[in-house]
Structure formats: structure tokens, C-alpha cells
GULO-741847 format. One record per residue (C-alpha): x, y, z; residue in one letter. Coordinates in nm, 2 decimals. Last residue first. Layout:
GULO-741847
PT      x      y      z rest
PT      X      Y      Z    A
...
end
This chain:
GULO-741847
PT      x      y      z rest
PT   2.83  -3.65  -8.35    P
PT   2.72  -3.32  -8.24    A
PT   2.82  -3.02  -8.41    I
PT   2.92  -2.71  -8.16    E
PT   2.90  -2.36  -8.35    F
PT   3.19  -2.20  -8.43    T
PT   3.15  -1.84  -8.32    P
PT   3.11  -1.54  -8.58    P
PT   3.41  -1.35  -8.68    K
PT   3.50  -0.98  -8.57    L
PT   3.82  -0.83  -8.77    G
PT   3.62  -0.51  -8.90    A
PT   3.48  -0.42  -8.56    L
PT   3.89  -0.36  -8.42    C
PT   3.87  -0.03  -8.61    S
PT   3.62   0.14  -8.36    T
PT   3.88   0.39  -8.22    D
PT   3.67   0.63  -8.01    P
PT   3.63   1.00  -8.16    A
PT   3.41   1.24  -8.00    T
PT   3.46   1.06  -7.65    P
PT   3.87   1.07  -7.69    S
PT   3.99   0.92  -7.38    D
PT   3.68   0.78  -7.24    F
PT   3.60   0.61  -7.60    F
PT   3.94   0.44  -7.64    S
PT   3.84   0.28  -7.31    V
PT   3.51   0.15  -7.45    T
PT   3.66   0.05  -7.77    M
PT   3.92  -0.18  -7.62    T
PT   3.67  -0.34  -7.41    Q
PT   3.43  -0.35  -7.69    A
PT   3.70  -0.55  -7.89    C
PT   3.80  -0.78  -7.62    K
PT   3.44  -0.90  -7.61    S
PT   3.29  -1.08  -7.34    D
PT   3.19  -0.83  -7.04    A
PT   3.16  -0.53  -7.25    F
PT   2.95  -0.67  -7.50    V
PT   2.66  -0.67  -7.23    V
PT   2.40  -0.86  -7.36    H
PT   2.51  -1.12  -7.65    A
PT   2.79  -1.09  -7.88    V
PT   2.81  -1.21  -8.26    Y
PT   2.83  -0.88  -8.38    P
PT   2.94  -0.58  -8.17    V
PT   2.67  -0.29  -8.26    T
PT   2.77   0.05  -8.26    V
PT   2.62   0.40  -8.18    V
PT   2.85   0.71  -8.13    T
PT   2.67   0.97  -7.98    S
PT   2.71   1.37  -7.99    R
PT   2.35   1.48  -8.07    S
PT   2.20   1.22  -7.83    L
PT   1.83   1.25  -7.93    T
PT   1.86   0.99  -8.24    R
PT   2.12   0.78  -8.06    G
PT   1.87   0.65  -7.82    V
PT   1.68   0.45  -8.09    Y
PT   1.99   0.33  -8.26    A
PT   2.09   0.18  -7.96    G
PT   1.74   0.02  -7.91    N
PT   1.79  -0.17  -8.24    S
PT   2.03  -0.41  -8.07    A
PT   1.75  -0.51  -7.87    A
PT   1.79  -0.54  -7.48    T
PT   1.77  -0.90  -7.36    Q
PT   1.81  -1.08  -7.68    A
PT   2.14  -0.94  -7.74    D
PT   2.29  -1.20  -8.01    F
PT   2.40  -0.86  -8.23    G
PT   2.55  -0.68  -7.91    G
PT   2.50  -0.31  -7.84    S
PT   2.70  -0.02  -7.74    L
PT   2.62   0.36  -7.75    V
PT   2.90   0.56  -7.68    F
PT   2.78   0.89  -7.54    T
PT   2.94   1.29  -7.56    P
PT   2.71   1.49  -7.39    I
PT   2.48   1.68  -7.65    D
PT   2.16   1.55  -7.46    S
PT   1.80   1.50  -7.51    V
PT   1.70   1.17  -7.30    T
PT   1.36   1.05  -7.41    R
PT   1.09   1.11  -7.14    D
PT   0.93   0.80  -6.96    R
PT   1.00   0.90  -6.59    I
PT   0.82   1.24  -6.73    S
PT   0.50   1.04  -6.63    P
PT   0.58   1.10  -6.27    D
PT   0.65   0.79  -6.10    A
PT   0.34   0.55  -6.01    P
PT   0.21   0.49  -5.66    P
PT   0.35   0.18  -5.51    V
PT   0.13  -0.15  -5.41    D
PT   0.37  -0.42  -5.47    W
PT   0.09  -0.67  -5.52    A
PT  -0.02  -0.48  -5.80    R
PT   0.30  -0.50  -5.90    C
PT   0.33  -0.84  -5.90    D
PT  -0.01  -0.91  -6.11    Q
PT   0.17  -0.66  -6.38    H
PT   0.48  -0.88  -6.41    L
PT   0.36  -1.19  -6.40    W
PT   0.68  -1.34  -6.55    A
PT   0.91  -1.05  -6.68    L
PT   1.22  -1.30  -6.78    Q
PT   1.09  -1.33  -7.12    P
PT   0.76  -1.15  -7.18    A
PT   0.44  -1.32  -6.98    N
PT   0.13  -1.23  -7.16    A
PT   0.28  -1.37  -7.51    L
PT   0.26  -1.73  -7.34    L
PT  -0.09  -1.77  -7.27    S
PT  -0.16  -1.57  -7.59    R
PT   0.00  -1.87  -7.80    P
PT   0.30  -1.82  -8.00    F
PT   0.26  -1.82  -8.39    S
PT   0.32  -1.44  -8.48    P
PT   0.62  -1.41  -8.23    F
PT   0.76  -1.06  -8.27    A
PT   0.45  -0.86  -8.33    R
PT   0.26  -1.11  -8.11    R
PT   0.48  -1.04  -7.83    G
PT   0.45  -0.65  -7.87    G
PT   0.04  -0.68  -7.91    R
PT   0.06  -0.92  -7.57    I
PT   0.28  -0.66  -7.39    V
PT   0.07  -0.37  -7.46    D
PT  -0.26  -0.58  -7.36    E
PT  -0.10  -0.60  -7.04    E
PT  -0.08  -0.24  -7.00    S
PT   0.24  -0.01  -7.04    E
PT   0.28   0.29  -6.87    Y
PT   0.18   0.23  -6.50    P
PT   0.37  -0.11  -6.55    T
PT   0.73   0.03  -6.62    W
PT   0.81   0.34  -6.41    Q
PT   0.66   0.28  -6.08    R
PT   0.61  -0.09  -6.08    C
PT   0.90  -0.20  -6.26    F
PT   1.14   0.05  -6.08    V
PT   1.03   0.00  -5.74    G
PT   1.00  -0.37  -5.81    Y
PT   1.36  -0.46  -5.90    V
PT   1.46  -0.19  -5.62    L
PT   1.29  -0.35  -5.33    G
PT   1.41  -0.72  -5.54    H
PT   1.78  -0.64  -5.47    S
PT   1.91  -0.95  -5.58    T
PT   2.18  -1.09  -5.36    R
PT   2.00  -1.37  -5.17    G
PT   2.02  -1.68  -5.41    L
PT   2.10  -1.69  -5.77    A
PT   2.48  -1.62  -5.74    Q
PT   2.47  -1.94  -5.51    P
PT   2.34  -2.13  -5.81    S
PT   2.04  -2.30  -5.78    Y
PT   1.84  -2.12  -6.04    K
PT   2.14  -2.08  -6.28    G
PT   2.25  -2.49  -6.27    G
PT   1.89  -2.57  -6.29    A
PT   1.84  -2.40  -6.63    L
PT   2.17  -2.54  -6.78    Q
PT   2.07  -2.90  -6.66    E
PT   1.73  -2.86  -6.80    A
PT   1.89  -2.75  -7.13    I
PT   2.10  -3.02  -7.16    R
PT   1.85  -3.29  -7.05    Q
PT   1.55  -3.19  -7.29    P
PT   1.62  -3.47  -7.51    N
PT   1.34  -3.58  -7.73    G
PT   1.44  -3.51  -8.08    H
PT   1.39  -3.17  -8.08    A
PT   1.52  -3.11  -7.75    L
PT   1.85  -3.24  -7.87    E
PT   1.83  -3.00  -8.16    D
PT   1.75  -2.73  -7.99    I
PT   2.08  -2.79  -7.76    S
PT   2.29  -2.84  -8.08    R
PT   2.19  -2.52  -8.20    P
PT   2.25  -2.33  -7.87    V
PT   2.59  -2.46  -7.80    G
PT   2.79  -2.21  -7.97    E
PT   2.56  -1.95  -7.86    A
PT   2.66  -1.97  -7.51    L
PT   2.58  -1.59  -7.41    H
PT   2.26  -1.64  -7.63    S
PT   2.15  -1.90  -7.35    A
PT   1.99  -1.64  -7.14    S
PT   1.72  -1.55  -7.36    T
PT   1.75  -1.91  -7.53    L
PT   1.63  -2.04  -7.16    W
PT   1.36  -1.76  -7.14    N
PT   1.20  -1.89  -7.47    V
PT   1.23  -2.23  -7.33    L
PT   1.07  -2.19  -7.02    T
PT   0.75  -1.99  -7.18    G
PT   0.69  -2.31  -7.41    G
PT   0.72  -2.58  -7.16    D
PT   1.03  -2.75  -7.00    V
PT   0.94  -2.87  -6.65    V
PT   1.27  -2.91  -6.44    V
PT   1.28  -3.15  -6.14    K
PT   1.56  -3.13  -5.92    V
PT   1.74  -3.46  -5.83    P
PT   1.81  -3.53  -5.44    A
PT   2.07  -3.38  -5.19    S
PT   2.08  -3.04  -5.36    Q
PT   2.43  -2.91  -5.32    G
PT   2.55  -2.95  -5.67    P
PT   2.22  -3.01  -5.89    V
PT   2.15  -3.35  -6.05    A
PT   1.86  -3.31  -6.29    V
PT   1.54  -3.45  -6.32    T
PT   1.30  -3.45  -6.64    T
PT   0.97  -3.28  -6.77    S
PT   0.83  -3.25  -7.12    A
PT   0.53  -2.96  -7.17    P
PT   0.23  -3.04  -7.41    R
PT   0.06  -2.73  -7.51    A
PT   0.38  -2.47  -7.44    E
PT   0.57  -2.77  -7.56    L
PT   0.42  -2.77  -7.89    D
PT   0.42  -2.40  -7.94    V
PT   0.80  -2.34  -7.79    V
PT   0.91  -2.66  -8.02    L
PT   0.77  -2.50  -8.33    R
PT   0.94  -2.18  -8.29    E
PT   1.30  -2.37  -8.21    F
PT   1.24  -2.58  -8.54    T
PT   1.11  -2.29  -8.76    A
PT   1.45  -2.04  -8.63    K
PT   1.71  -2.40  -8.70    L
PT   1.57  -2.45  -9.03    N
PT   1.86  -2.70  -9.09    P
PT   2.08  -2.81  -8.79    Y
PT   2.35  -3.06  -8.92    R
PT   2.39  -2.88  -9.27    T
PT   2.30  -2.53  -9.17    N
PT   2.58  -2.55  -8.85    C
PT   2.84  -2.70  -9.09    A
PT   2.78  -2.44  -9.37    P
PT   2.78  -2.16  -9.14    Q
PT   2.53  -1.88  -9.29    N
PT   2.24  -2.05  -9.17    A
PT   2.38  -2.06  -8.77    C
PT   2.48  -1.70  -8.80    A
PT   2.11  -1.63  -8.89    K
PT   1.96  -1.86  -8.62    F
PT   2.19  -1.66  -8.35    I
PT   2.11  -1.31  -8.51    G
PT   1.74  -1.45  -8.51    D
PT   1.73  -1.53  -8.15    F
PT   1.86  -1.18  -8.05    G
PT   1.63  -0.96  -8.28    E
PT   1.32  -1.18  -8.16    R
PT   1.44  -1.20  -7.80    A
PT   1.48  -0.81  -7.81    A
PT   1.12  -0.74  -7.95    K
PT   1.00  -0.95  -7.70    W
PT   1.15  -0.74  -7.43    T
PT   1.05  -0.39  -7.62    V
PT   0.68  -0.54  -7.57    A
PT   0.74  -0.62  -7.19    G
PT   0.86  -0.30  -7.04    G
PT   1.09  -0.01  -7.10    A
PT   1.07   0.20  -7.39    L
PT   1.09   0.56  -7.26    S
PT   1.34   0.44  -7.02    P
PT   1.57   0.32  -7.31    P
PT   1.73   0.01  -7.23    L
PT   2.06  -0.04  -7.40    I
PT   2.31  -0.29  -7.35    G
PT   2.63  -0.09  -7.30    D
PT   2.61   0.28  -7.23    I
PT   2.89   0.49  -7.19    G
PT   2.87   0.85  -7.10    V
PT   3.10   1.14  -7.13    S
PT   3.21   1.47  -6.93    R
PT   2.92   1.47  -6.69    I
PT   2.95   1.76  -6.39    G
PT   2.61   1.92  -6.47    A
PT   2.36   1.68  -6.66    P
PT   2.14   1.61  -6.35    H
PT   1.79   1.51  -6.47    L
PT   1.82   1.40  -6.85    R
PT   2.20   1.27  -6.81    M
PT   2.08   1.06  -6.46    Y
PT   1.78   0.92  -6.65    Q
PT   2.01   0.82  -6.94    L
PT   2.26   0.66  -6.68    A
PT   1.96   0.46  -6.52    L
PT   1.83   0.30  -6.80    D
PT   2.21   0.21  -6.91    T
PT   2.24   0.07  -6.56    G
PT   1.96  -0.18  -6.64    Y
PT   2.22  -0.34  -6.89    S
PT   2.55  -0.16  -6.84    I
PT   2.65   0.20  -6.71    G
PT   2.95   0.37  -6.79    F
PT   2.94   0.76  -6.66    V
PT   3.24   1.04  -6.68    N
PT   3.35   1.27  -6.42    W
PT   3.38   1.60  -6.39    Q
PT   3.45   1.87  -6.10    R
PT   3.47   1.57  -5.83    I
PT   3.46   1.71  -5.45    G
PT   3.38   1.36  -5.34    L
PT   3.02   1.49  -5.19    A
PT   2.95   1.66  -5.54    K
PT   2.99   1.37  -5.74    R
PT   2.81   1.16  -5.47    L
PT   2.50   1.40  -5.46    D
PT   2.48   1.38  -5.85    A
PT   2.50   0.97  -5.80    Y
PT   2.23   0.98  -5.53    D
PT   2.01   1.20  -5.73    A
PT   2.01   0.96  -6.00    A
PT   1.91   0.67  -5.74    S
PT   1.58   0.89  -5.63    E
PT   1.47   0.93  -5.97    A
PT   1.54   0.61  -6.10    D
PT   1.33   0.41  -5.85    D
PT   1.35   0.29  -5.49    Y
PT   1.17   0.56  -5.28    A
PT   0.84   0.42  -5.31    S
PT   0.91   0.10  -5.12    L
PT   0.94   0.31  -4.80    D
PT   1.13   0.07  -4.59    A
PT   1.05   0.04  -4.24    G
PT   1.18  -0.34  -4.16    R
PT   0.80  -0.43  -4.16    D
PT   0.74  -0.26  -4.53    V
PT   1.05  -0.50  -4.62    L
PT   0.87  -0.82  -4.47    R
PT   0.54  -0.71  -4.64    D
PT   0.72  -0.66  -4.97    R
PT   0.88  -0.99  -4.99    C
PT   0.56  -1.18  -4.88    E
PT   0.36  -1.01  -5.14    R
PT   0.65  -1.13  -5.40    T
PT   0.63  -1.49  -5.29    A
PT   0.22  -1.46  -5.31    R
PT   0.27  -1.36  -5.67    V
PT   0.48  -1.64  -5.80    H
PT   0.24  -1.85  -5.59    L
PT  -0.06  -1.73  -5.77    R
PT   0.13  -1.73  -6.12    G
PT   0.24  -2.08  -6.10    T
PT  -0.14  -2.16  -6.04    S
PT  -0.25  -1.96  -6.34    S
PT  -0.02  -2.19  -6.55    A
PT   0.25  -1.99  -6.75    N
PT   0.56  -2.15  -6.61    S
PT   0.44  -2.50  -6.56    V
PT   0.61  -2.59  -6.24    L
PT   0.93  -2.80  -6.15    G
PT   1.14  -2.49  -6.22    L
PT   0.96  -2.31  -5.98    A
PT   1.16  -2.43  -5.71    R
PT   1.44  -2.23  -5.82    A
PT   1.24  -1.91  -5.85    N
PT   1.08  -1.97  -5.52    F
PT   1.43  -1.97  -5.37    Q
PT   1.52  -1.63  -5.54    D
PT   1.18  -1.51  -5.42    I
PT   1.22  -1.62  -5.02    N
PT   1.58  -1.49  -5.04    L
PT   1.43  -1.12  -5.03    C
PT   1.69  -0.87  -5.07    T
PT   1.60  -0.51  -4.98    L
PT   1.96  -0.41  -4.83    E
PT   1.93  -0.11  -4.58    P
PT   2.22  -0.03  -4.57    D
PT   2.39  -0.08  -4.91    A
PT   2.61  -0.36  -4.98    S
PT   2.33  -0.58  -5.13    Y
PT   2.15  -0.34  -5.30    T
PT   1.86  -0.12  -5.15    G
PT   1.99   0.20  -5.30    R
PT   2.27   0.14  -5.56    Q
PT   2.57   0.03  -5.41    S
PT   2.84   0.28  -5.55    M
PT   3.18   0.21  -5.76    F
PT   3.40   0.45  -5.88    I
PT   3.70   0.39  -6.09    L
PT   4.01   0.60  -6.10    D
PT   4.11   0.64  -6.46    R
PT   4.38   0.55  -6.72    D
PT   4.38   0.17  -6.72    R
PT   4.08   0.14  -6.50    N
PT   3.84   0.01  -6.75    L
PT   4.08  -0.27  -6.85    G
PT   3.77  -0.50  -6.92    G
PT   3.88  -0.74  -6.67    N
PT   3.89  -0.45  -6.42    L
PT   3.54  -0.37  -6.49    A
PT   3.41  -0.72  -6.46    M
PT   3.60  -0.76  -6.16    P
PT   3.43  -0.45  -5.99    I
PT   3.10  -0.59  -6.07    E
PT   3.00  -0.71  -5.73    S
PT   3.06  -0.33  -5.60    V
PT   2.76  -0.22  -5.82    A
PT   2.51  -0.43  -5.64    D
PT   2.23  -0.59  -5.88    D
PT   1.91  -0.48  -5.81    G
PT   1.77  -0.34  -6.15    P
PT   1.97  -0.55  -6.27    G
PT   2.28  -0.38  -6.40    G
PT   2.53  -0.17  -6.24    A
PT   2.61   0.21  -6.28    L
PT   3.01   0.25  -6.28    W
PT   3.16   0.61  -6.21    V
PT   3.46   0.68  -6.40    I
PT   3.72   0.92  -6.30    P
PT   3.81   1.29  -6.47    D
PT   4.14   1.37  -6.36    G
PT   4.35   1.13  -6.60    A
PT   4.56   0.92  -6.41    P
PT   4.94   0.95  -6.36    K
PT   5.06   0.61  -6.19    R
PT   4.88   0.43  -6.44    T
PT   4.68   0.11  -6.33    V
PT   4.42   0.33  -6.21    A
PT   4.30   0.33  -5.82    P
PT   3.96   0.14  -5.74    I
PT   3.72   0.38  -5.54    I
PT   3.45   0.18  -5.37    A
PT   3.09   0.32  -5.22    V
PT   2.87   0.17  -5.00    A
PT   2.51   0.33  -4.97    L
PT   2.37   0.48  -4.66    T
PT   1.98   0.52  -4.58    I
PT   1.84   0.84  -4.41    R
PT   1.47   0.83  -4.28    R
PT   1.31   1.17  -4.26    G
PT   1.46   1.48  -4.43    W
PT   1.60   1.62  -4.11    G
PT   1.29   1.78  -4.00    K
PT   1.00   1.70  -4.22    D
PT   1.04   1.83  -4.62    H
PT   1.01   1.48  -4.77    R
PT   1.07   1.52  -5.14    D
PT   1.42   1.36  -5.10    R
PT   1.29   1.00  -5.04    K
PT   1.58   0.77  -4.82    E
PT   1.73   1.09  -4.75    P
PT   2.14   1.05  -4.83    V
PT   2.44   0.91  -4.68    T
PT   2.73   0.81  -4.88    L
PT   2.97   0.56  -4.73    T
PT   3.38   0.50  -4.75    G
PT   3.64   0.30  -4.95    C
PT   3.96   0.37  -5.11    Q
PT   4.08   0.03  -5.29    A
PT   4.37  -0.16  -5.26    D
PT   4.23  -0.44  -5.09    K
PT   3.92  -0.42  -5.28    L
PT   4.09  -0.57  -5.55    A
PT   4.09  -0.91  -5.44    P
PT   3.69  -0.92  -5.46    I
PT   3.57  -1.21  -5.26    P
PT   3.23  -1.34  -5.31    D
PT   2.94  -1.19  -5.14    A
PT   3.07  -0.88  -5.05    T
PT   3.09  -0.67  -4.74    R
PT   3.20  -0.29  -4.82    P
PT   3.54  -0.12  -4.76    C
PT   3.61   0.03  -4.44    P
PT   3.58   0.40  -4.42    G
PT   3.56   0.72  -4.57    P
PT   3.27   0.96  -4.47    V
PT   3.03   1.13  -4.73    Y
PT   2.72   1.30  -4.65    H
PT   2.45   1.42  -4.87    A
PT   2.17   1.69  -4.78    H
PT   2.35   1.97  -4.96    G
PT   2.69   1.83  -5.02    A
PT   2.88   1.71  -4.71    T
PT   3.26   1.60  -4.69    R
PT   3.45   1.37  -4.53    A
PT   3.79   1.34  -4.71    V
PT   3.97   1.02  -4.82    T
PT   3.74   0.96  -5.13    G
PT   3.97   1.08  -5.38    L
PT   4.34   1.17  -5.29    H
PT   4.37   1.50  -5.06    A
PT   4.55   1.79  -5.23    G
PT   4.41   2.03  -4.98    G
PT   4.06   1.93  -4.98    G
PT   3.94   2.08  -5.32    S
PT   3.88   1.91  -5.68    E
PT   3.93   1.57  -5.54    A
PT   4.29   1.39  -5.67    Q
PT   4.33   1.11  -5.88    A
PT   4.42   0.77  -5.70    P
PT   4.76   0.65  -5.66    M
PT   4.85   0.37  -5.85    A
PT   4.82   0.01  -5.70    A
PT   5.09  -0.22  -5.84    L
PT   4.95  -0.54  -5.99    G
PT   4.58  -0.50  -6.01    V
PT   4.39  -0.84  -5.97    V
PT   4.17  -0.94  -6.29    L
PT   3.89  -1.18  -6.11    V
PT   3.74  -1.47  -6.26    G
PT   3.37  -1.48  -6.28    A
PT   3.18  -1.76  -6.06    T
PT   3.04  -2.06  -6.23    A
PT   2.66  -2.15  -6.20    G
PT   2.69  -2.27  -6.56    A
PT   2.37  -2.09  -6.64    L
PT   2.47  -1.78  -6.43    T
PT   2.82  -1.79  -6.56    A
PT   2.73  -1.76  -6.91    A
PT   2.45  -1.50  -6.80    L
PT   2.67  -1.25  -6.66    R
PT   2.40  -1.10  -6.45    R
PT   2.20  -0.81  -6.52    S
PT   1.91  -0.94  -6.32    A
PT   1.99  -1.22  -6.06    P
PT   1.66  -1.39  -6.02    G
PT   1.29  -1.31  -5.95    H
PT   1.32  -1.08  -6.24    R
PT   1.56  -1.19  -6.50    P
PT   1.70  -0.89  -6.52    P
PT   1.80  -0.68  -6.83    C
PT   1.49  -0.71  -7.00    P
PT   1.72  -0.63  -6.60    S
PT   2.05  -0.87  -6.66    R
PT   1.80  -0.59  -6.69    M
end
């Protein structure tokens, strides 16, 4: 929302513990491959093995897609491509330009899978669903059902892919700049404009990369695979897309799981500030309730907020060694940088109090190393579809939320923070300026409608989530009449990635969508915070 979910100008809803450490996620390799579910029609053909046209979409079996990192599970997958119009409102012959989306179907572990598979909606916006296969398998999501992954339009394994390495490289260099300085903003927008110009020169219609078109892609995929009914699971930004999909194309959806909730009706800077407030307070409260942490790091909340204000006025700087870089990297730690750091570091909550305390005593090294390790990691470079990022942000968010709305939302959450900082919500810096450079028309106002549905829905949030507020879960649940709303305490954004309890509940939900087993919540305990010598 990685999205909220994303850090813009950087991998969006990515597992942020791995992002900060610059590490790759582990891969769960399924043992013996099970036979995949059968399609609704096709003479008993297995899912994804038959070419089929559905309206203006066409599915063809074929090789598995390219991936930035090895994904061993693809060796047992059934793969192919879905070809769709770039823009469906074009009525010229042949629907105009066509784009191709990679599809990978991972078989269930059981040899007798349920007949309703699960389709995975990735985070971001801008992440590639295929790259998130390891996360899904680590959580056991394919225990009883085949899993379907399709690269959302514009993402890494789609054609065209709308990545922009120049933006990712700028994000890394920008660690050495004052984050909220107007000069930094100008460079930020310049990188965005260079990306835009390159994509337009390649023929992309930038107004075609948004939720409405993506939701239609998934509706077409279900039909093209011959699936009568399937389940949907979306994480981070994928929750926004899932809610849009439910609203626009409800046919054939048996149930929906959403984790790390971004309501389309609220998406933008103000709700991102609210998320930061809730996630930060969750960590601060957990430290205060743990005697050893509270004794060693008293008044952690007040210390953090004082540091933000002080560093926004007088930034600190240091240098750190980064693997792969020939020289030490400069990192400026100002108020905005500190807020962005904690938004991500909520995934490493055990070390947060110690890091804040070290900074308060004049040592920014630990925080700087985490920041640089994330921005210069291979996972942060060349993998995010900025064409999709800005398509969503600039068509769906900024037209319906003013810059003053963002500042007001920030002030409600953090009254002591200066206006210069509040103008740039966490991980959404210079958003309105970027969108003016991106220059795409706004989406229809209905894109901000709330989703009203009786489709059984499992609504998951994390108590430490500083990217998408836990309170967003209750908000969306109020218009989903058959929803189960759960907050997993002590876990950050995308609880399915980190919490065995969340994984167990999610698998239970898809087995029994109106009565998931949530009993594991009762046994959850807070992390043990690091105590410095």
C-alpha cells in the first residue's frame, strides 16, 4: 500500500522487515505436486491448460513468467497469459492496443483440492503478484485449494511492464537529502516526469492503469479459465482492488479475504497519517506495558515526537556502509525521515525502542543502516510498476483529496508536527506535485464509493500496522453484511506474512467463510523488546 501500503518511489507493499534488512523472503517448496482443480468446462481439462476466449479477453497456456528472484514453486505450476484491451472504453476496431498479463496457477497440497480456487491480489500498487507466491505458500494458503496469481497490468511480469529504475535510484540517493526541502521536491518531481515521458514514448496510455481496468482483468480471467466460482485474497493495496472488484464484478466470487485494509473511499494522505498514529501508539503502548521496556525507555511516545520536531528543524546526518556500494552512503535523518522509518520499522517492533533511544542520545547509526539497507537492496530497484502506482494515485486519490485535507489529517494525528512535515504523509511524499506532472484525468467519482456487499468477507488488520490503520477494518466491515473483522495484536502491516495465527485463520475462513476459527487470537503475546546494556 506496501501501498499507505506502498512506499511510493520504492517497493510498495513489500514485506518491510525484509526491505529494511535488504533480505529476500524464504520460499516454502511444496513437496509432491497435487493435480490442479478442473475447469468448469473443457472435457475435464485441468485448470489453465486450455486456451479460451471470454469476451475481449483471451487466455493461452504457456511458459511461466520471468521473475526477479527464483521461485522454485513455479516448476510445478501451470502457467499462461491473459491478453486484454489496454483500455476497455475504446470502441475502435480490435479494442485498440492490447496488453498481456502473466498467469501462474500453483496446485493445492492435497490431492483432492476444493473446486473453488483462490486468486491472489498483490500489494503496492505496483507489486507483481507472481513475486508474492512464496508468501502465500509460506502461509499454507494452498493447503486445500489451487492458488492463481496474475501479474496486475503494468507490473514486472506483465507486457508492457511499466517500471522506472530512475525513480528507484533517486529514492536511494534521496536518503542523503533533507526529505521535506523544496529542492528535494523538485528533484522528486523531475524523476517522476522522466518516468512518465519514457512510458508515454513506449506507447502506454497512462490513464488505463487503475482499479477499474484491473478489476475487469480479474473478472475476465475467471471466465477465461472456465471457473464458475472462486475466492479472492488481497493484501495491502490488494485490499483496495478486492473491494473494487467486489463492487464492480461480484459474479462468481464465493468469498473474499482482505489483509491490511485500504478502503477506496478513504485512500490518500489523511488516512495514512491516521494509520501512522495507530500503529505507532500500538508499539509505544506495548513498550509501556512491559516493565523492562518502560523502565529502560520511559515516555517513548513523547521522546519520539520530540525527536521528530527537533530533527525537522535540525537534521542529523551520518554515513553507512552498504553492500554493493563502493563508498559509504550518506543518510540525513530529519523529522520526515524518522516518521517514514518508523512506519516501516513497525515490522521490526522489538528493536524500535532501542533505536529511538540511541537516536535520542545522538546516535542515528542504527536507523540510518536500516534505511539505507532497504533503499539500496536489490528488491528496491527496478521491480515496482510506477505506471500503476501513479495511475492509481493520480486518478483515484489526489483528485478527491486536497493538499489541505492531507495537512488537516496529519494535524489531527500529530498536532505537534510542523506543517512542512504534515504536507507529506508517510511514504507519500510530494504526491500532489507528482500527480500534476503525471497528468492523467481523474477516474469517475464512483471509484470512491464504499463497497456494499453480502459476499462473506474476512477482514484482517494488525495492531502494529502503521501503513493501513487497524480501524479501517471496522470501517469496511460496516457495509459488508457477512464480514468477520479481526485485529491481530502485536503484528504490523499484512499480518498473513508474519503471524501463524493469521495464516491459520485465513485458511479456516476459506474452508468456512461464515464461521472462521479465530480461537488462536486468545493466546497471542506481545514481543519482548530489546533492552540495551
